[in-house]
N, C-alpha and C positions, 0 to 999 in steps of 0.2 A: 380414958385411953390416952389422951394427950399427956396427962400428968405422969402416967406410968412410963410413957415413952421417954420423957425427960429424965426420970429417975434412972432408967436403964443406961442412958448416955452418961450421966454423972457417975454411975457405978462403974462403967467401963473406964472412965477417967481415973478412977482410984486404982484399979487393978491393971490398967494397960492392956486389956484383953483385945482380941480381934473384934472389929466392929461389925463384921458381917453385912456390909453395905452392898447393894446391888443397884447400880445406877441404871442398868438396862430396865429395871423394874420401876425405878423412880420416875424416869422420863415419861413413859406412857401414862403413869398416874397423873402427871401434870397435864398432859395433852388431852386426857379424857375427863378432866375435872369439870363437873357440871356447873359449878359456880363460875368458872372462867368462860366456859363455852356459852353460858347464858348472858354474858355481858356484851352488849351490842356497841362496842367501842373499837375503832380501828387500831388504837394503840395496843389493846390487849390481844387482838388477833395477830398483829405483827409479833408480839411477844411470844404467843403460843407457837407460831410457825417456826420460830427459831429453835424449838426444842425437839425437832425430829431426830430420833436417836442416831441414825446413820448418815445424817446430812448436816449435823450441827458443827459449824466452824466458827466458834466464838472467841478466837484468840487473835483477831486482827483489829479492825476498827469499826466503830459504830457512830452514826450521827442520827439524832432524832430531833425533830422540830415540830411542835404542835401549835405553833403561833399561826393563827388563822385570821382571815378578814371576811366579812360578809359580802355576798354578791349583791350589789345594789339592785333594788327593785326598779326595773326600767319598763315594766308593763304599762302600756298606754303611750309610750314615747314613739317617735318615728324611728325607723331603722338607723338613720344617720345619727340622731340624738343618742340612741341607746349605745351605738358603737363608740361614740365619743366619750360617754360616761365610763363604759367598761374599760376602754383603753387607758383612761386617766388613772384607773386603779390598778393597771398593770396586768389585767386579764388577757389571756390569749383567745382570740375569736376563732371559733370553728366556722365552717361555711354555713351561711344563713339557711334555715329551713323555711320554705315558703309553702303555705297551705291556706285554703279557704277557711273561714271561721263563721259560726252562726251569727255573731253579733259585732265583731270587730271590723272596722272599715279597712280598706286596702292601705298597705304601707305602714300599718301600726303594729308594734310588738304586742303579742298576746300571751307569750310565755317565754321562759328561758330554761335551759338545761345546763347545769343543775338549777333548781328553783331559786327564786329571790330569797335573800336573807340567809341562805345556806352558808355556813362558815367553812371556808376552804383555804387551802394554802395560796399564797400569792402566786400569780402566774397561771392559775387554774384555767383550763380551756372551758369556754362558755359558748353555747350555741343559742342564737336568737331564733325564735319562731315568729315569723312575720306574716300577717294576713295578706292574701291576694284578693280579698273581697268576700262578700257574704256567700256562705255555702257550708257544706259538711266538712268538718275538720278531718285532716289526715294525720296519723301518728307517724313520726319519723322512725325509720328502721333501726337507727343507731343514735344513741345519746351519749354525750360525755359523762363519765361517772365522776362523782365528787371525790376529790382528794382532800381528806381532812387532816392529814399529817404527812410529814416526810420521815421515812425510816429507811436508813441505808446501813447495810451490814456487809462488811467485806472481811473475810477471814484470811488467815495466813496460809491456807492450803492444807492444814491438818484438821481432820474431823475430830473435834475434841473428845467425843465419847469413845473414839477409837484410839485416842492418844492419852492426853492428860488424865481423863476420867479413868481410863483403864489402868494407868499406872497407879493412880491414887488408890483405886479399889484393890489392886493386887497387893500393895504395901499395907494398907489399913487392915485388910482381912487376914494378914499373915503376921502373927505376933512374934515370929522368929526371923523375919526378913532382915537380912544384912548382906548387901552385895559389895561392900567395901566403899561405896559412895553414899548410899542412903541406908537408913535403918528404919524399922517400924517405929521406934521411939521418936525419932525426929519428926516424921510426918504426923504421927499420932498426937504429939504435943502441940503441934501447930493447929491441927484440926480442933482439938478441945479448947485451946485458947480462943480460936476464932468463933467457935460455937458460943462461948460465954460473951464475947464482944458483940456478936451479931444479935444475941438475945437482948443485950443492953441497948443496942441501937433500935431494935424493934420496940422495946418497952414491954412491960409485964403483960399488957392485954394482948397485943399481937403475938408475942412469943408463946403465949399459952394457947392462942386460937389457931395460929397458922398451920401447925402439923395436922390439925383436924379439918380445917377448912380446905387446904390444898396440900394433901399428902405428897411428900416427895420434894416439894419446892424448897424447903429449908435445906435439905441435903445438897440439892443442885447448886443453890446459892453458895453454900459453904465450900463446895468443891472449887468453884471459880475463885472465891476469896482466898482459899488456901493455896491455889496455884500462884496467885498473887502478882503476876506481872502486869505492868501498865498502870495507867491512872485515867482520870476523867476530868472534864471541865464543864461547868454549867454557865452558859451565857445568860440565860433568862430562866426565872423560876417564880412560882407564885409567892406572893408576900401576904402574910396573914392580914385579913381585913382590908385588902386592896384589890380593886377590880377595874377592868379596862374594856374599851370597845371603840369601834370606829363609826364616825358619823358620815352619812351621805344624804343625797336628796331623795332617796327612795322611801323614806319613812312617811312622806306626805302623800296625800291623795288629791289630785294626781301627782306622780313623781316629778321632782324638779329636774330639768335637763341640764344639770350643773356638773362641772368637773371639780368643784371645790371639795376639799376633804378635811376631816378633823379626827382627832383622837382624844378620848376622854379617859382620865384616870381618876377614879373615885376611891377615897380611903375613909374609913370610919374608925372611931375609937369607941370601945364597948366596955361598959362596966356593969356587972350584975345583970347581964342579958338586956342591957338598955344602951341605945346609941347616945353617947354624950358629946360627940363632935363628928363633923364630916368636912372633907376638903375635896373640891372638884378642880382638877387641872385639865384645861382644854388647850390642845395644840392644833393650830390651824395651818393648812397648806393650800395655797392658791385660793384664798377667800378674800377677794378685794371688797372694799367698802363695807366691812363688817361693822355693825352698830352696837349689838349687845348679845350677851349669852344669857339664856333664861332656862329655868326648869318649869314646865307646865304640868299642872295636876289635872288629870281627867281630860287629857288631850285638848288643851287650850281653853277649858272652861274657867280656869283660874291659873294665876301665876304664883308659884311658890316663892321663887326668888329670881331676880334679874340684875345683871351688872353690865355697865357700858364697856365697850371695847375701845381702848384708845386707838387713835389713827395709826395704822401700820403695825399694830401689835399682832403677834402670832402665838403668844403664850399667855393664857389668862388663868389665874389661880384665884379661887374664891372659896371661903368657908362660911356656910350659913351662920347667921347670928343666933344667939340663944332664943330670941323672939321667934325667928324663922323655924328653929328646931321645934319650938313648942306647937307649931302649926301641923306637925306630922305625928304619926304614931311611932314614937321612938322605941317601942318594944318590938317592932318589926325589923329585927337585925338582918341586914342583908347577908346572903340572898334570901328573899321572901317574895312570894307572888304579889304582896302589897305594892311592891315597887314597879310592877308592870303598868300601873296607871300613870307613871311619871315619864315625861319625855324631855330630854335636854336638847335645845335648839340653838342655832346660831342665826341671828337675824341680820339681814343686810339691806342696803338701800334698794337693791333689785327685788328682794323678797322680804318685806317688812314682817311677815308672819313666820319667817324661818326659811333659810335656804338649805341647810343640812341639819340633821338631828339623829338622835338615837333614843330608843326606849331604855330607861334606866335598868329595867329588868333583863336587858340583853347584855349587860356587863358581866364579864367572866374574870376569874383569876388569870393572871398572866400565863401565857403558854410556856411550856418547857422548851428550851433549846440547849442541847447538851451533846457532847461528843466524848468518846472514850476510846482507849486502845488497850489491847491486852486483856487477859481474862478478868483481872480485878476491875479495870476501867470500864469494860463492857457491862458487867453486872452492876457495878456501882452506878453507872449512868442509867441503866434500866430501872434501878430502884428509885432514883431521883425522878425519873419519868413517870413511873407507875404509882408512886405513892398517892398523888392527887386522884388518879383514876381509881385506885383501891378504895379510897375514902368515899368516892361517889358510889362505887358498886356496893359497898357494905351499907351505905346509907339507904340504898334502894332495897337491899335484901333484908336488913335487920332494923332499919329505922334509926341507926346510929353510925356515924362515920368511924371507921377504924383504920389507923395508919401507923407509920413508923414514928417513934418519938424523935429519931434523928434520921431523916431520909437521905442525908448527904454524908456518906461514909468517909471516914478519914483513913487513908491507907496506912498511916503511921500506927494506927491502933491494931493492925492485923499482922500476923506472921505469914509471909508468903514464901513459897518454895520455888520462886520463879527462876532462880539461878540453877536449880537442880532438875526441874521437870520440863517446862514447856519446850524449849529448844536446846536445852543443855545436853550433857552427856550423862544420862542417869546411871550408866553401868561402868563408866570409865574406860571404855574400850577404844576411844579415839573417834568414834562415829557419833555425830550429834543425833538427838532424837529425830530431828527432821530428816536426816539421812536414812535412818532406819525405817522411818515411816514411808519414805519413798521406795524402799527396796523390799519391804515385807508386807504380808497380808494385812489389810487395814480393817477387816471386819471385826467387830467386837460384840455388839448386840446382835440379836437375830435380825436378819435382813429379808425384807420383802422382795422376792425375786420376780414374782408374776402375780397379777391380780386380774380377774375377769369376772363377768357375770352380767346380769341385767335385771331390771325391775319389770314385773308383769310380762315376762317373755316366755314363761312355761305355759303353753296354750295347746288347744286341740290341733293347731297347725303343726305341732311338733311330733305328732303321732299319725300313723296311717291305719288306725283301727276302726275308723268310722265314728269316732267319738263326736258327740255334739255338745260337749261340755262348754259352758261359758266361764268356767273358773280359770283364774290366771295366777301363776306362782312366780316367785323370784328366787334367784340364787347368787351366791358369791363364792368363788374359789380363790384361795390365797396360797401361793407356794412360798414357803419360808426356808431360809437357811440359818441354822443355829451354829455359829462357830465354836461355841463352848463345847457342845456335844458333837460337833463336826458332822452334822446330818441335815438332810432335807426332809420336809414333811409338808403336807397340804391340809389346810383347814378349810372345811366345807360348811357353808351356812345356807340352808334351804328354807324358804317360806312356802310351804306346799300350795296354799291357796284353796285347798279342798278340805272337807271335813276330816279331821285327823283319824277318827275311829273307822273311817272307810278305807284307809290306806292299807293295801296288801303288800306293796313292794315299791321301793325306790332304788333305781339303779342306773348305771351307764351301760348302754347297749350299742352295738355296732349296727345301728339301723333305727327304725321308727316304731318298733314294738318290742315286747320282751321275749319274743320268740327268736330274735336275732342274737348273735353271739354276745354273751355277757362279758363286759369289760370289768365292771366293779359293782358289787351289791352293797348298799349301805345297810348296816345292821339296825334293827328296831330296838326298842319300841319307838313308835312315832307318836309320842304323847304330848310334846311341847312344840311351840312354834316361836322363833325359828328353830328348826332341827339343826344340830351342830355335830360335826364328826371330824376326826383327824385321820387322814390317810398317812400311814407311816412310810419311812424310806424303803423298808423291805417290800411293802405292798406296791410302791411305785416301781421298784426294780422288777417285780414279777408281773406287772400289769401287761396284758396282751396289747398288741398294736391294733389300731382301728382306722378305717377309712371314712366312716360316716357316723361318728359317735354322737349319741343323743342321751340327754338326761331325761328319764321317763318316770312318771309317777303313776302307779297302777292302783285302782280302787275296786270295790265290789258294788259300785253304783249301778252299772249296767253289765250284768254277767254276760260273758262272751265278747264284750267290747272293751269296757274300761279295765277289766282285769288283765288285758293285754297292753293297756296304756290309755289313761284318760287324758292326760296332758303331757307335753314334752317340750324340749328345747334343743336345737342343734348346737352342739359344742364347736362345730366347725365355724358357725356363724358368730357365736358369742365368745368362744375361747379358742381361737385358731392355734393349732400346734401346741396347746398347753401340755398335754400328756407326753407328746413326743419330746418336747423340750425338757420337761421335768425328768423324763427317763434318761435323756442324754446327759443332763447335768449330774444326775445321781451316779451313772455308770462311769463317767469320766472324771469324777472329782479326784483331786490329789490331796496329799497331806501338806498343807501350807505351814510356813513358819509365821506365827502370829507376831504382829508388831509389838504388842505388849511384852511378849516373851523375849524378843530380841533386844528391846530397849532396856530390859532389866538384867539380862544375862551377858556378862562380859565375854563369854565364849562364842557368842554369835555376833557376827558383824559382816556387812557387805564388803566387796572388794573396792568399789568406787563410791565416793561421796561427793555431792555437789557443794562447793563452798562459795560460789558466786554465780548468780543468775540475774536475769532481768533484761539482758540484751536481746531485743527483737528488731529485725530489719525486714521491711517489706520488699519483696521482689516485684518488679514491674516490667512490662513490655517496653515502655518508653525509655527505660534505662539501657536497653540493648543498643549496640552501635552497629549499623544505624538503627534508630528507634522504630518500634512496631506499634500498630494500633492496639487498643486494649482488648485482649482476647483471653487472658488467663491471669491468675493471681497466685501469690505464694508468700510464705513467711519463713524467715530464717531465725532460729533460736540458738544462742551461743551461751554455753555454761562452762565454768571452770571446774574441773573435777580433780579430786585428790585420790590417788591410789593408796589405800591403807595397808597394802601388803608390801609395798616398796617404799623406802625412805626417800623423801624429796622427789616424788614423782607426781607432777601436776600437768594436766592435759586439758585441752578444750574438747568439749562434746558439741558437735554441730548437728542440729535437727532441722529438717526442711519439710514443710507441708506445702503442697501445691496442687493445682488442678489442671496441669498441662496434659493435653491429650496426646497419647503415643510418644512419651518421652524417650529419647535415645541415650542421653548421657547427662551427668551432673558432675561438676568439678569446680575447683578453686583455681583461679587464674591470676597472673601478675598483671596489674595495670591500673592506672588512675581513671577517674571519671572521664568518659568519652573516649577512652583508648582501649583497643583490643590487645591482648597479650597472650603469652604462652600458658598452656596447662601446667599447673604445678602439682595438684593432688586430684586424683580421680576418686570421687565420693562413692563409687560403686553403683549398685542397681538404682536407676533413676526414678523408680516408681515411688509415689508418696505413701507413707512418710519415709524420708531418707534420714538415716542416723549414722554418724561417723565419729568415732573416737580417735583423735589424733594420736599418732605414735610419737615417741621421743624424737625420731628422725624428722617427722612432720613439723614438730615444734621448732626445731632448729632451722628447718628449711624456710619457714614463713616469716622468721624473725626479721623485723625491720622493713618489710616489703609492703607496697600498696596492693591490696588483694580485692578480688570480686568473685562472686558466685555466679555461675552461668548454667542454665538448664537448656539443653537443645531438644528438638523434637523432629519427627518425620517431616512436618510441614515447614519447620524453621531449623534446618540443620546447623546454621551458624549462631543460633541462640534465640530462645523465645522469652525467657525470663532472666533478669539480671539484677544484682544489687552489690554495691561496694560493701565489703566487710568493715563497716564503720558503725560503732555502737553509739555514736553521737548524732545529734540533730541541731539545727539552728532554730531559735524561737525569738520572736519579738512581740511586743504588746502595744496595742493602739487604744487610747482612751477615746471612745466615741460616745460617751454618756453625756448627753446634753444637760447642762445645769450642774455638772459636777466640777469641783475645784481641782482635785487630783485624786489618784488612786494609788494605793500600795497593793502589790500582788504577792501573795505568799504561796510557796510551794512546799508541801510536806512539812509545814510548820516553821519555815524560815523565810525571811524576806527575799523576794526574787527581783521585782521591779519596785521602785519607790518614787513617790511624788511625781507621777506621770500626769501632766495637766490635760485638760480637754483638748481634743483635736491635735494631739501630737502622738508620735510613735517612738518607741525605743529603737536602738540599733539591734541587729541580730546578735545573739550570743550562743555559743555552743552549750548544749545540755546533754545529759546522758539519757539513753533509752530507758524507759520505765514508766510506771504509772504514778501520776502525781495528784495529790489532793490540793486543788487550787482554791484560793480564797481571795476575793476582791474586797478590800477594806478601805474606807475613807482615809486619804493620805495623811500620814503623820511624819513619815520618814524615820520614825523611832526604831531602834533595834528590837523593841518589844511590840511592834505593830501587830504581829501575828497573834497576839493574845487578845486583841480587840475583837468585838463582835463583827463577823463578816456580813457584808450586804449580799454577797453571792458566794456559794460554795458549790464546787463541782469537781469532777474527776477528769483527768486528761491522760490518755495513753499516748506516749511519745515513742515513735519508732526511730531506729537508727537510719542514717542516710536520708533524712527528710528535712524539709524547711517549713516552718509553721508561722502563721500570723494569727495572734489571738486578739480579737476585737471586742472590747466591752461596749455594749450599746444598751438602749432602753432608758429608763429613768433612774435617778440616783437612789430612789427607794427600792426599785425592783429591776436591777440590771440583768442583762443576759450576756453570755459569752458566745461569740461566733468564732469558730475555728476554721481556718482556711489552710490548705496545703499549697505551698508556693512552688512554682516551677521557674527557677532562676537560671535555667540553662540559656545561654546567649542566643539571640535570634540570628537569622541568616545575615551574612555580610551585607552591610549597607542598610540594615533595618533596625528599628526598635520594636519592642512589643510591650503590650500593656493589657490589663484587665480592668473591668469596672465592677465595683462592689456596692450594692445598695445596703448600707449598714444601718438603716433606720428601722428599729423594731416597730411593727404595726404602722409603718408609713405608707406612702403611695407606691403603686406600681409606676415605674418611670421609664422614659425613653431617653437615650443618650445621643447627643448630636455633636459633631465637629462643625462649627460655624463656617459656612462658605463651601462645604463639600457638595459635590453634585447631588441633586435630589434623589437619584436612583440609589445612592448609598446612605440615605437618611430615612429614619434614624439608624445609626450604626448598630445600636442594641435597642430592642423594643421590649416593653412589658417586663422589665427586670423587677421581680418581686422583692419585697423586704427580706433582708437577711439572705440574699442570694448574690452569687458572683457569676460574671460571664466567663467564657473561655478567654484565653489569651488571643490578642489580635495583633498582627504585625503591620507596621507602617514604614514607609521609606523615611530614613532619617539622615541628617538632622532635619527637623521641621518644627516651626512654631505655629501652634494651633490654639484656637479658643474653643471652649466647651460650654454647651448649654445642656442642662438636664430638665426635662419637662414631665409634668404629670402625664402618664401614658395615654396616648390617643388624643391629646389636647395640645394647644399652643401655650399653656400656662407654664412659664419658666419658674422653677423653684430654686435653682442654683446655677451659677455660672463661674467660669474661670477664664480670664483673658490672657492670651499669648503665653502659653507654656511651651518651652522648647524641649522636644524629645530628641535625645542625642543618639548617635549611631552606636549600636551595641547595648543600649540601655534596656533595663526591664523595669516596668512601672506598675504600681497599683493606684488606681484612682478611687477614692472612697467618698460616697455621699453620706454626710453626717447631718444629724438634725434632731429635733425634739420629738418626744412621744408624750401626749397625743399630738395630732397634726396641728401645727400652727407655724408662724414665721420663724425663720432661724436656720434654714438649710444652708450648707456650705460644702465645698469640695476640698479634700485633702489629697495631695498628690505625693506619693512616696516613691523615691528612686531606690528600687530594690537592688539593682545592680547598676553601678555607675556606667554611663556611656562616655564616648569620646567627645571632648569639647570641640565646638566648631573651630574652624581655622582661625577666626578672629580672636579666639581665646576667651570669648564671653562665657561666663559660668552661670550656673543655675544653683540657687540655694534649695536643696531638697526639702520637701514637706512644708513649704511656707504657704500659708493661706493668703488668698487675695486680700489685700488691705492691711496685712500685717507688716510691720517694719522689717526691713532686711536685717539679717543677722540672727533671727530667731532660729535656734537650732532644733532639729527634729529630736524628739526624745525627752530627756529629763531636764528639770530646772538646772541652770548652770551651777556647777559645784556639787550636785547630788550624784551619788553613784547609781548606775544602772545595775541590774543583776540578772542572774540566770537561775532557772529551775534545774536542779541537777539530780542525777540518779541516786540509787541507794544500793549498796552492797548488802546481800543477804546477811543478816546478823550484825551489820554495822549500824550506827545511829543514823536515823533518817534526817533529812534536812537539805537546805540549799544555802549557798553563800552568795551575798550580793556581788555584783560584777564591778566593773571599773568605769570611771568617767570616760566619755567618748574620747577616743584618741589613744595613743600608745602610753601606757603607764611608764613612769620614770624607772630607770634601772633595768629595762628590758635588754637582755643581751641577745643580739641577733645571731650570734654564732661564736665559735671559738676564734679568738684573735690569733693571728699568725705568730708563732713562737711562744704561745702561752703554755705554761707548765701545767700538765694534767695532774690533778691530785692522785697520789698512789692509792688512796682509799676511796671507794665508791660511796656516794652520798647515802645509799641505802644500807651500807655495811656499818651499822651503828656500833658494833663491838670490835670492828677493825680486825677481824680474823681472816679476811680474804675469802669469805663465803657469804652467800645470801641465805639467811635462815628464814624459817616460816614467818615469824613475827615481823621480820624486816620486809619480806615480800608483801604481807598483808597491809603494811603501812603504805606502800606505794600503790597497792590496789585501792586503798582508801582515796588517795589522790586521784586515781583514774576514775573512780566511780563518782566522786563528788564534783569532778570537773575542773580541778585545778589545785594550786597550792600557792602559798606566798611565804615571805620571810617572817620568822618569829622576831618580835621586837623585844628589847630588854625587859625582863620581868614576866614575859609570857612563857608559860610552861610548854616545853617541846622536847621530845627525846632526840630529835635530829636537826633542830634548828629551823624547822618549817612548820607551818600551820595549814591544815586542810582547808580548801576554799580559795577560789581565784582572787577574790577582792582582798587587797591588802598591800603591804610593803613589798617592793620588788628590787630593793637595793642590794641584796645579798647575792652570792653566787648561786645560779640556778642549780637545781638538782641534776645529778649526772644522768638520770634516766630521761631527762627532758632535752632532747636533741634533734627530733625529727618531725617538725622543726622545733626550735627552742621557743616556746610560747607560754610557759608557766602552766601548761597542762600536760597530762600524761596520756598519750594516745595508745591505741591497741597495739600497734607494732612496737612502741617503746616498752609497753608492759611485757609483751612476748619476749623481748630481749632480756629483761630481768629474770623472767621465768626460766630462760635458757641457762643463765648463770646459776639459778637455784637448782635446777635439775642436774646440771653437770657437777655441781659441788664446789665451784670456785670461779675466780676471775683474776685478771691482772691487767696492769696498764700496758697498752701497746699503741702509742700515738701514731696516727696515720694508717693503722692496720685495721682495727675494728671500726665499725660504722660510728661508734660512740667513743672511740679511743680506748676501749677496753676489749679484752679477749676472754673467751670462755675457757675454763680449765685452770691448770696450774702452769706457771712459766717454766 
């Protein structure tokens, strides 16, 4: 059958016929595949979960990491010893579970969850079970589940089966298709080329077996490869005949209470199924006084080989000699259970028999760490991830590993239609596919609308006939919508639980016996179990209403009793409102315009399309003037819309979600932060969600003004929620990772902050609202640093009108990012304010003291847990104070700071930094978030200086190195960020127009000098706005307008004419609105001293 299938495809290639592909059928085939469902591997389950037909969004980003470490065996250690060991490996500790134990004495660990030696991701939560003494053991009600891999998938908002797959299917299945942009031949040729290439990459064995083993999977892979956008990167991958693992003290009995760590990499050379050479590489961390590395055969009964460790060495490489190889069975090519008898140990002065070790049989191939974006990148990355797992699965199923000949696909070998299909304009009507996706019906495959039922719930309790039956049945109802047929139907599956030959009737009745009104009778014969039946849309439309519907099974087992109903189930209980909802859906359905139809038909397009999004601003009670306590929340979304029916018509769409009780009004007002102003635009009905599309008059009205949104309520008529209409935020980075030299921080694939040393902070920089892929990378300062393997990868949502501090903490191997929202609003007159942050991961709970303060005020902050911040606290200023930080509830001082001067009006963050696990090395870092007023004597304070550091050490980056910013992304524009500037004002910054300066007659945005701002010219400035700045193009740099996107760079040229409010080498929202005004009106002209930017809208 597989061979015939291949012949059919090749035959189609010859004649160019329609392919007759049904992706809605292929996807369920993969989901229900018994081979994949039977594989007990988390990676496969993640893979399967991605292929839900109506939820698949695989055109964004994917990150997968199956690099794991074993949980050290700490059973038999004390609670304190066990915590110390687990913290050293970077595990997160859950609250300890205490229980009696039949044999383990009090205070000793008797189990962990997950269990010892389980291989999990770094940072896994582990719970210790500690004995409280001899007695009957109690089981915990909740246990941390093992996380064996990291799988993150973030789409672009388009469900691919309802978008690209639908487009591909429509074109591939119609051999006459030609809409003026795409033809059947174009897409068909790409499909066939990619099929041939994919079969080459699979190799002859897998390409012959895959269609039969996992029907539908080849077509799904081909669809994504043909869409073709994006790419992928593999950071770590298995190497043939190379295996690795981690050493700890848990391999010994009893376990060693050591925080020493080691990694082993073993490689073998194989010829004719015989090992001809081996090399062991041992990397040591925190292993003082190591004396030798040895491999023991039979758990120390004999030593296979042993090599001395030179003093201070942390990397030992050894290859067994031919004589040593002759002592083992070289036909046992690894992996093989033969090697379970060998253990590699590191001996030390403290532990002459071995302090840490690992069984050779526990070595595995290197784990995959890969990421991809776009449809090609995601599928290629998945194939790289799954190839090794596929080999394991087929080894288990068939006794022979089967995988790709080339699991790392090369994009250049495939033909992608990415410019035409994913986000492009497939029909040439001016509306992008994304735009049409957002405006038209997105259903493509049949959609599960409602599912209900129960197992063993059809019982005698569901009838009132006097039945004494002990039989129990099960049922499932599924309400489907099929967009292709444009109809609803219900699939019914019943497992009666009674003898089939005894069944006389199955039906739904409005009551608990079959003498009540019949709602629906299921047709016989009832000869198989489960019984399956489909209720059509017409039957659903004509179904009578019911107040007490029951599913009842009648039999001839007890005449006069069970023939009225032996067992039944209440549909009110198990399927509430099912039939009422089904009927309502059927009767009120409308004829929708399908997305696939609109995307391929140039005669169908919406009126408005979103061309820029991503701006989100949080509304807050504290932003109201005067501020309010936290009683409600809200979010403002700002999108730039294009009117496709009118030329040069661009407007903002503002959407507000909030939970204000009894709102009165919502509007846009004129005013800066901390100021109340006049109402400018009434946003209409204040009930959430609020949606308002600006008119052309609105766009002119708000141009160049500071604006804020205000929602009033019955309880707060002067305002309950407020936010400035500011799509930017301020972000800074603190390196609090003890033992690290410096970090580079990348945002969306570009350097954001570089070479930030330990115990320093960068300055604040403006960033755009949006979601960022952040990576923490050992510092190199290179422009290619983001291509290096990250030590930490996480996502960050940045909202407009906010200020954030990002603190890296933990250990260099397993860092963590702590995100704090800053409140840099000035304190009351005559005061300073500060907060205290315990930024030590897995550190002590601590108390905070001002030395010499009255006892009733001490400690000022108590029991501050790790990775937590206090609220802000105001003190009279200026004042010079000394600080002690103590272990909570004790007099043990772990960090101090002598005589720091807090200035009037200043805002400060005091950070406790230190090592993980607990040991000496704690210190305080004081950051001046907002500068205060200097004391009258003029004495200054150097911000961010650690006690004992020489004066002049600047907060932030190494001298001469640029700091940077994470910036936003315009939809459809390239992602990325641009590094920022050296602390201080860059050269060439123009503060404003000099008196008498001649204003150029041509606006900087007007590249063709025609007196108008055209779409491409507007989008160029939008790019500057979204990326967060621009700079001058140097000689030799390609630039259409003399500028380069990104804040960092040369500032010696004339600033852009749109950069005036203020002139800061960034484009703000009011400045952008001003240019949109010129665009909408159709022209501009120079008018010095008249227009806010020395230009006027319209024609002179």
